[in-house]
C-alpha positions as CSV (number, residue, x, y, z in Angstrom):
1,M,-34.3,-125.5,67.0
2,R,-33.6,-122.8,69.5
3,A,-29.6,-122.2,69.9
4,E,-27.9,-123.2,73.1
5,R,-27.4,-120.3,75.6
6,R,-23.8,-119.2,76.4
7,F,-22.8,-119.2,79.9
8,E,-19.6,-117.8,81.3
9,E,-18.0,-118.5,84.6
10,G,-19.7,-116.3,87.3
11,D,-23.0,-116.2,85.5
12,V,-26.0,-117.1,87.6
13,C,-28.6,-119.5,86.1
14,R,-31.8,-121.0,87.4
15,G,-32.4,-124.5,87.1
16,V,-34.7,-127.6,88.3
17,V,-33.1,-130.5,89.9
18,S,-33.4,-133.4,87.6
19,G,-31.4,-135.8,89.3
20,V,-30.0,-136.6,92.9
21,A,-26.9,-138.8,93.2
22,K,-24.5,-139.5,96.2
23,F,-21.8,-137.6,94.2
24,G,-23.9,-134.5,93.4
25,I,-27.1,-133.2,91.6
26,F,-28.1,-132.4,88.1
27,L,-29.9,-129.4,87.0
28,D,-32.1,-129.1,83.9
29,L,-31.5,-125.6,82.6
30,G,-33.8,-126.1,79.7
31,D,-31.3,-126.4,77.1
32,R,-28.4,-127.5,78.8
33,T,-27.4,-129.8,81.9
34,G,-25.9,-128.4,84.7
35,F,-23.8,-130.4,87.6
36,V,-23.3,-129.5,91.0
37,S,-20.7,-131.6,92.7
38,I,-21.3,-132.7,96.3
39,A,-18.5,-130.1,97.4
40,E,-20.1,-127.4,95.7
41,I,-23.9,-128.0,97.2
42,S,-23.6,-126.4,100.7
43,W,-21.1,-124.9,103.4
44,D,-23.1,-127.1,105.9
45,R,-22.2,-130.7,106.8
46,F,-24.7,-133.3,105.4
47,T,-24.5,-137.1,104.9
48,D,-27.1,-137.4,102.1
49,V,-27.5,-135.1,99.1
50,A,-31.4,-135.8,99.5
51,E,-31.2,-134.0,102.8
52,V,-30.4,-130.7,101.1
53,V,-32.2,-130.9,97.8
54,R,-34.9,-132.8,96.0
55,V,-35.7,-133.6,92.4
56,G,-38.1,-131.0,91.0
57,Q,-36.6,-128.2,93.3
58,E,-36.0,-125.0,91.4
59,L,-32.3,-123.6,92.5
60,N,-30.3,-120.8,91.6
61,A,-26.4,-121.5,90.8
62,V,-23.3,-120.0,89.6
63,V,-21.3,-121.5,86.7
64,I,-17.9,-122.2,87.8
65,G,-16.6,-124.0,84.7
66,E,-17.7,-126.5,81.9
67,D,-17.1,-130.2,81.3
68,P,-16.3,-130.1,77.5
69,V,-16.4,-134.0,77.7
70,R,-19.9,-134.1,79.1
71,G,-21.0,-130.9,77.7
72,Q,-22.3,-130.0,81.3
73,L,-21.9,-126.7,83.0
74,L,-20.2,-127.1,86.4
75,L,-22.3,-125.1,89.1
76,S,-22.1,-124.3,92.7
77,L,-25.0,-123.5,95.0
78,K,-22.7,-122.7,97.8
79,G,-20.9,-120.1,95.7
80,L,-24.0,-118.0,96.0
81,L,-23.9,-118.0,99.8
82,E,-21.6,-116.3,102.3
83,D,-18.7,-118.6,103.7
84,P,-19.5,-119.2,107.1
85,M,-15.7,-119.4,107.8
86,R,-15.3,-115.9,106.7
87,A,-18.0,-114.6,108.6
88,F,-17.0,-116.2,111.9
89,A,-13.4,-114.8,111.5
90,R,-14.9,-111.4,110.9
91,L,-17.1,-111.6,114.1
92,H,-15.4,-114.1,116.5
93,F,-11.5,-114.0,116.3
94,G,-10.0,-113.8,119.8
95,E,-13.6,-114.7,121.5
96,V,-13.9,-117.4,124.1
97,F,-16.4,-120.1,123.3
98,S,-17.6,-123.1,125.2
99,G,-18.4,-126.1,123.0
100,G,-18.3,-129.9,123.0
101,V,-15.2,-132.2,122.1
102,T,-16.2,-133.8,118.9
103,K,-13.0,-135.9,118.1
104,V,-9.8,-136.6,119.9
105,T,-6.8,-137.4,117.7
106,P,-3.3,-137.7,117.9
107,I,-2.9,-134.2,116.8
108,G,-5.3,-132.8,119.2
109,A,-8.9,-132.3,120.3
110,F,-11.6,-130.7,117.8
111,V,-14.2,-128.7,119.6
112,S,-17.8,-127.7,118.2
113,L,-18.1,-124.1,117.7
114,A,-21.0,-122.0,116.3
115,G,-22.9,-123.7,113.4
116,D,-21.1,-126.3,111.5
117,L,-17.8,-125.0,112.6
118,E,-15.1,-126.9,114.6
119,G,-11.6,-125.8,115.9
120,L,-8.6,-127.7,117.1
121,V,-6.8,-127.5,120.3
122,P,-3.4,-128.8,119.4
123,Q,-1.9,-131.7,121.2
124,K,0.8,-129.6,122.6
125,D,-1.8,-127.5,124.4
126,L,-3.5,-130.5,125.9
127,A,-0.1,-131.9,127.5
128,G,0.3,-131.3,131.0
129,R,-3.4,-130.8,132.0
130,G,-3.6,-133.6,133.8
131,R,-6.8,-135.0,132.2
132,D,-7.8,-136.8,128.8
133,F,-10.4,-135.2,126.9
134,Q,-13.3,-137.5,125.7
135,V,-15.9,-136.8,122.9
136,G,-18.8,-134.9,124.6
137,D,-16.8,-133.2,127.0
138,E,-17.7,-129.5,127.4
139,V,-14.7,-127.3,127.3
140,T,-14.0,-123.3,127.1
141,V,-11.7,-122.4,124.4
142,A,-10.3,-119.3,122.9
143,I,-9.9,-118.8,119.1
144,T,-6.1,-118.0,118.6
145,G,-6.0,-118.4,114.6
146,I,-8.1,-118.5,111.6
147,N,-7.0,-119.7,108.2
148,V,-9.8,-118.8,105.9
149,E,-8.2,-120.2,103.0
150,N,-7.4,-123.7,104.6
151,R,-10.5,-123.5,106.6
152,R,-8.7,-124.1,110.0
153,I,-9.6,-122.7,113.2
154,T,-6.8,-123.1,116.1
155,L,-8.1,-122.9,119.8
156,S,-6.4,-123.0,123.1
157,L,-8.0,-123.8,126.4
158,A,-9.5,-121.0,128.2
159,E,-8.6,-121.0,132.0
């Protein structure tokens, strides 16, 4: 019987997708099973895990921990990819964008930006504009704040 490989946090491993569930995916690492939670699959938005991976697909993942109860390695696919929020902050802080309103809430209007990113025009900045914003409206906005850790982009309406 072969000894189980030892993995540490930060190690990169390669496995084959052995199962896909609505809460994540299972990777067969040969002598171990790894689990990638839905939050660690991709930086991009998706509605179904099957849109991103399929059973039998080979993937690289980074070890982020271990579940001692289940004996599974906890893995991340997105941990090997650049965070699009960081790239966006580095390249676009202070710029002006045009985008569609994706959601209107009591706290303000969310506007689609580059890729899968959205920013918020706070309600206080919308008040007094003389118009109600609707989902689908095209607006021109300036990037006034980015919090990379909390994954928030603050916008103001550009004139």
